C-alpha positions, 0 to 999 in steps of 0.5 A: 500500500502506498500511503501519504501522511501530512504532518508526518513529523508531529507527535501523532504523525511520526508514530503513525508513519512508524506503525504504517511501515511496520505493516509493510506500507510505503510511506510518503511524508508531507511536512515542513519545511519541504512542503507547504500544505497551503501550496495546492500546485506543489501538493498536487505534484507531490501526490502525483509522484507518490500515487497514494492509495491512502492519505492521512491528513494530520497537518495542523496548527494545534495550539489552542493558546496560539489560536487565541493570540493570532487566529489567522495562521490557525484558520489558514492552516487548518481550514484552507490547508484541508481544502488545499489538500483535497483539491490536490487529491482530487486532481492527482489521487481521486481514488485514494481514501482520505482520513481528515483528522479533526479534534474534540475541540469542536466541542470546547464550548460544550456544557454537558455531563455525559460522553459526546456522541458524533451526532451532537451539534458541535459548539466550538469556543476557541479559534482552534476549535472553530478552525477544526470544525471548518476543516470538517465541513470542507472535508465532508462537503468537498468530498461529497461534491467531487466523489472523494472517499473522505472520512473524518475522525475526532481525537480527544486528548491524545497523550504519550511519549514524545508529545510536545512540552507545552501540552498538559501531561508532558508539562506536568511530568517535567515539573514533577521530575524537577520538583522531585529533585529540588523542590520540597514544596511540590508543584503548582497546578491549575484547574483540578475540577475539569474532566477529560478523555485521555487516549494513548498515542499508540492506541490512537495510531491503531484507531486511525488506521482502523477508521481509515480502512473501515470508516464509511465515506462522509462519516465522522468518528470519535477517537477516545477512551470514553472514560472521564478522568478528573485532572486531580486524579491525573495529577495524583497518579503522576505524583504516585509514580514519581521518585519520591512523595510530592505535594501539589497546590492549586495556583489560580494564576494557572487557571484558564477561563472558558475551560469546558468542565467536561469533555469526554467522547463516546467511542461506541460507534467507532468500536462497532464500525471498526472493531477498534478498542483502546488497550493501554491503561492510563497509568501505563501511559503516564509512567512512560511519559514520566520516565521520558521526562526523567531521562531528558532531565538526566541528559540535560544535567550531564556535562557538555563536551566540545565547544561551550561557545557553540551557537544553538539554533532555536527549534521552530514551532511544530504543528501536528493533528493532535486533539 
């Protein structure tokens, strides 16, 4: 199978590519700095060369906070970028199956107390959530109008090793590792009352492939565990896994206005249509993330060798199709 993955070097995309290769697929990456998702002509040429049977579209600007600071790049990449890819696919790979990765943030303005089903009307609050809903709309309408085999998936909170440091779980893990070695006061945390649906990235990758193969054209599928996890429970589990006992306290300066108190998905339709089920316990995922943070901290403390005056180049912001 010949497979194209956009956003291929991101958190989910990189692990998806590895898993696809392990299944003996030929994988073609579309990612910055070599490819611009907004350049339809260039994308068309890339797809003509790749001749894909499958296209996983994960490329996105995925920072909610950045979308508030400057919404335009988020809208351009997530909404227009999706249309750009679909136009290229229509021209160069019209028979390919296309999986467009949206986000549970299309419900970030929701007020509910039970798991969200796919048929629930989206209620985006953030520019990021609104841009992902626009991407969904483009995918389904353009796909239907031009006979493309488009399926949409909505991941909820995908976590696991190699996730960027600005996301909740790796950020907590880094602070816990640091505090375990130097801070008797423990760590400060934000809102502990919200409840979220967490899914290991390795389960998510398997789910993406199952939805790609077995999802029905034009439909939307949740990718989630269906389990409501209070952030307080998440914090306490991470602290229990730490090298030594630590305390935590709530810092009101870390609270974010507008956080939905409950954002949990219902995986029932995805499971019934594809047979996919998550298999990795949350505690295993958290232990893996914490171990990765500890290894990174140990590496940072090692004496540097070579020229101490060597300049370093700051890494550019990477965008992925995370939820």
